C-alpha positions in Angstrom: 97.4 54.5 201.5 95.5 57.4 199.8 97.6 59.3 197.4 96.3 63.3 196.9 98.6 64.4 193.3 98.9 68.0 194.8 98.9 67.1 197.9 101.3 70.4 198.6 99.2 73.0 197.3 96.7 74.9 199.0 94.3 72.2 199.0 96.3 69.0 199.3 97.8 69.9 202.3 94.1 70.1 204.1 93.2 67.5 202.7 96.2 65.3 203.9 96.1 66.9 207.2 92.3 65.3 207.6 92.9 62.3 205.8 95.4 61.9 208.6 93.0 62.4 211.3 90.2 59.8 209.4 93.5 57.4 210.5 94.8 56.4 206.8 98.3 57.3 205.8 99.1 59.0 202.5 101.2 59.9 200.2 101.8 63.8 199.1 102.9 64.3 196.1 104.7 67.4 194.7 105.7 68.7 191.2 108.2 72.0 191.9 107.9 73.0 195.7 108.3 70.5 198.9 108.0 73.1 201.5 105.7 70.6 203.7 103.8 72.4 206.1 104.7 71.6 210.0 100.4 70.6 210.4 102.0 67.2 207.8 104.9 66.5 210.2 103.6 63.1 210.2 105.6 59.8 210.4 102.5 57.9 208.2 102.3 61.2 205.7 104.8 61.0 202.3 106.1 62.5 200.3 107.1 62.8 197.0 108.0 63.8 192.5 105.4 63.4 190.9 105.2 64.8 187.6 101.3 63.7 186.4 101.4 63.9 182.7 104.5 61.8 182.8 103.0 57.4 182.6 106.0 56.8 184.1 106.4 58.3 187.2 103.0 56.7 188.5 104.5 53.5 187.4 107.7 54.5 190.0 105.5 55.4 192.6 103.3 52.5 191.9 106.2 50.4 193.7 107.6 52.7 196.3 104.0 52.9 198.0 100.2 50.1 198.5 98.0 52.8 197.2 93.9 52.2 197.5 92.7 55.7 197.2 92.9 58.4 195.0 92.5 62.2 195.7 93.6 64.0 191.9 93.8 67.3 192.5 97.0 68.1 190.2 95.7 69.8 187.7 96.9 73.3 185.3 97.6 76.5 187.3 96.0 80.0 186.9 97.3 81.9 183.9 97.8 78.8 181.5 97.1 79.0 178.0 94.1 77.3 176.7 95.7 73.9 174.7 98.4 73.4 177.8 95.6 73.8 180.4 93.7 71.5 178.2 96.8 68.9 177.8 98.1 68.7 181.6 94.9 68.3 182.7 93.6 65.4 180.4 96.5 63.8 180.0 97.0 63.7 184.5 93.4 62.4 184.6 94.1 59.7 182.0 97.5 59.0 184.1 95.8 58.5 187.1 92.8 56.6 185.5 95.0 54.4 184.4 96.9 54.2 187.5 93.5 53.7 189.4 93.6 50.5 187.8 96.9 49.2 187.9 96.4 49.6 190.9 93.0 48.3 192.1 92.4 51.3 194.3 88.5 51.8 195.3 88.2 55.1 194.5 89.5 58.8 192.7 88.3 62.2 193.7 88.6 64.2 190.8 88.8 68.1 191.8 85.6 69.6 189.9 84.8 73.5 190.7 82.2 75.8 191.0 83.1 77.5 187.9 81.7 75.3 185.9 78.2 75.7 186.8 79.4 79.7 184.5 76.2 80.1 182.9 73.9 78.1 185.3 70.3 79.8 185.8 68.8 79.4 189.4 70.5 79.1 193.2 71.3 77.1 195.0 73.1 75.2 192.2 72.7 71.9 192.2 75.1 69.4 191.1 71.9 68.0 188.8 71.5 71.2 186.9 72.7 70.9 183.4 75.6 72.7 182.2 76.0 74.7 179.0 78.5 73.8 176.5 80.6 77.5 177.1 82.8 78.0 179.5 83.6 81.8 180.7 87.8 80.4 181.4 90.1 77.2 180.5 90.0 75.7 183.8 85.9 75.5 183.9 86.1 73.9 181.2 88.6 72.0 181.0 87.2 70.3 184.7 84.0 70.0 182.7 85.9 67.5 179.7 87.1 65.8 182.8 84.4 64.7 184.9 82.8 63.2 181.4 86.1 61.6 180.9 86.6 60.3 184.8 83.0 58.7 185.1 83.3 58.0 181.5 86.5 55.3 182.3 85.3 54.5 185.3 82.9 52.7 184.0 83.8 49.5 183.3 86.9 49.6 185.0 86.3 48.2 188.1 87.3 51.5 190.5 84.4 54.1 191.5 84.9 58.0 190.2 83.8 60.9 192.4 83.2 64.3 191.2 83.8 67.3 193.4 83.1 70.8 193.0 84.7 72.7 194.7 83.6 76.4 195.7 86.1 79.7 196.7 88.3 78.2 199.1 90.1 80.7 201.4 92.5 79.7 204.3 96.1 78.9 205.9 99.1 78.7 202.0 96.6 80.4 200.2 96.9 83.0 197.9 96.6 86.4 199.7 94.0 87.6 196.9 92.3 85.6 194.7 90.5 87.1 190.7 87.0 84.8 191.5 86.1 86.5 195.3 87.1 89.5 197.8 88.0 87.6 201.3 92.1 86.3 200.8 92.5 90.6 200.2 90.4 91.5 202.7 92.1 89.3 205.3 95.7 89.8 204.6 95.2 93.7 203.4 93.8 94.4 207.7 96.6 91.9 209.3 99.2 94.1 207.0 97.7 97.4 207.7 97.3 97.7 204.3 93.8 99.0 202.5 92.4 96.4 201.2 91.5 98.3 197.9 92.0 101.6 195.4 89.1 103.0 196.2 87.0 103.4 192.7 87.0 99.0 193.4 86.0 97.9 197.1 84.4 95.0 197.0 80.2 95.7 197.5 78.8 94.5 200.7 76.2 92.8 199.7 77.8 90.9 197.1 79.2 87.4 198.1 79.5 83.6 197.1 79.3 80.1 198.6 83.0 80.4 200.6 84.4 77.9 201.9 87.2 78.1 204.6 90.1 75.8 203.8 90.9 73.0 207.0 86.3 72.7 205.8 87.2 72.0 202.1 89.8 69.5 203.3 87.8 67.7 205.8 84.8 67.6 203.2 86.8 65.9 200.5 88.5 63.2 202.8 84.9 62.1 203.9 84.1 61.6 200.7 86.8 60.4 200.1 86.5 57.8 202.9 82.8 57.3 202.6 82.0 52.9 203.3 79.2 54.2 200.1 78.7 57.3 198.0 75.1 57.7 196.4 76.6 59.8 193.5 79.0 60.7 190.4 79.3 64.2 192.5 79.4 66.3 194.9 79.4 70.0 195.5 81.9 70.8 198.1 81.5 73.9 199.5 79.7 75.4 203.2 76.0 75.4 201.3 74.8 78.7 202.2 76.0 82.4 200.2 78.8 84.3 203.2 78.1 88.7 201.7 81.3 90.5 201.7 79.3 92.9 204.5 79.5 89.9 206.6 83.1 89.2 206.5 84.2 92.7 206.6 82.6 92.7 210.1 84.4 89.9 211.0 88.1 91.2 210.1 86.8 94.0 212.2 85.7 91.9 215.1 88.9 90.1 214.6 91.7 92.9 213.3 90.2 95.9 215.5 92.4 98.2 213.7 91.0 97.5 210.6 89.6 100.6 208.6 88.1 100.1 205.8 83.9 100.7 204.6 82.2 99.1 201.4 79.7 99.9 199.3 76.1 99.8 199.9 74.3 96.9 198.1 75.4 95.4 195.0 77.8 96.1 192.2 75.3 96.9 189.2 77.6 95.3 187.1 78.0 91.9 189.0 75.7 89.2 189.5 73.8 90.3 192.4 72.1 87.9 193.8 75.2 85.8 196.4 75.1 82.0 195.1 75.9 79.0 196.5 75.6 75.6 196.3 73.4 73.1 197.3 75.4 70.9 200.1 72.3 68.5 200.8 74.8 65.2 198.5 77.4 66.0 200.6 75.7 66.4 204.0 73.0 63.5 203.3 75.9 61.1 202.7 79.4 62.0 204.9 77.5 64.4 207.5 79.4 67.7 207.5 79.4 70.2 208.9 81.9 73.6 208.6 83.3 73.8 211.0 83.8 77.3 210.8 81.4 80.0 211.0 83.0 83.8 209.1 84.0 84.7 212.3 85.5 81.7 213.3 87.3 81.3 210.1 88.6 84.6 209.8 90.0 84.5 213.0 92.0 81.8 212.2 93.3 83.2 209.4 94.3 86.4 210.9 95.8 84.2 213.3 97.7 81.9 211.3 99.4 85.3 209.6 100.1 86.5 212.3 102.8 84.0 213.1 103.7 83.3 209.9 104.7 87.1 210.0 
């Protein structure tokens, strides 16, 4: 039975669905919301409250369920102050690792982010690239710390730790806009019949990033959690290629023909220029993962879900 901290969150729900599809029963934790999406209506799934900063919460949970593996996705959200984020993310990881040792689990998969590559030169971004100490944001800063702590703690503990450097993720249950990439806002605005951005803030057509549809992301993480053997401690989780805003716009017009917006050509003069992406060779070789959703299929699926949700 796999425990997913933050399992009723955006990515967590899709990881749970993918694990269930692989035959793994799951415990998903909630912090505030207990809403279970319809696609998680499964008798093999259990919902439990959990405060990751409270070790006693883990103790009680372990009494009720025979946990054999952990996917740790819970953490401080966007907008959390630096010290609060450090406290929540670090203490949460420590409690997860202590629980893993107590329960005798085989593997703990820990969410990191593409943001840890901030300041790294080269494209695609590889897991063996040296990471700079400075970070532009508190979230990638604490993720770097947790990557080091997790691997250090696992060294003599009897369980394995896998760091998941997750790309830009979007799709059902996600935010309708992101401060990091334009795709969620472009699709949501098209379905609602709205202008996605003010004219002077429209994203440029050739700018892009490694974005991964959340259903593919969930499946990739599930495969890493359940693989019989892994050759590395850190894996990029993404599509393995950059998708440009122009490609997204074309897919949006195909899925929502009434959408009317134009993107400025070229790259944003104030942006990074080259559309970066993750090297996913490790993920492909060790799990066989291949994205099932190209941008056209993903936009069509997400637009359909948004319409159904009203």
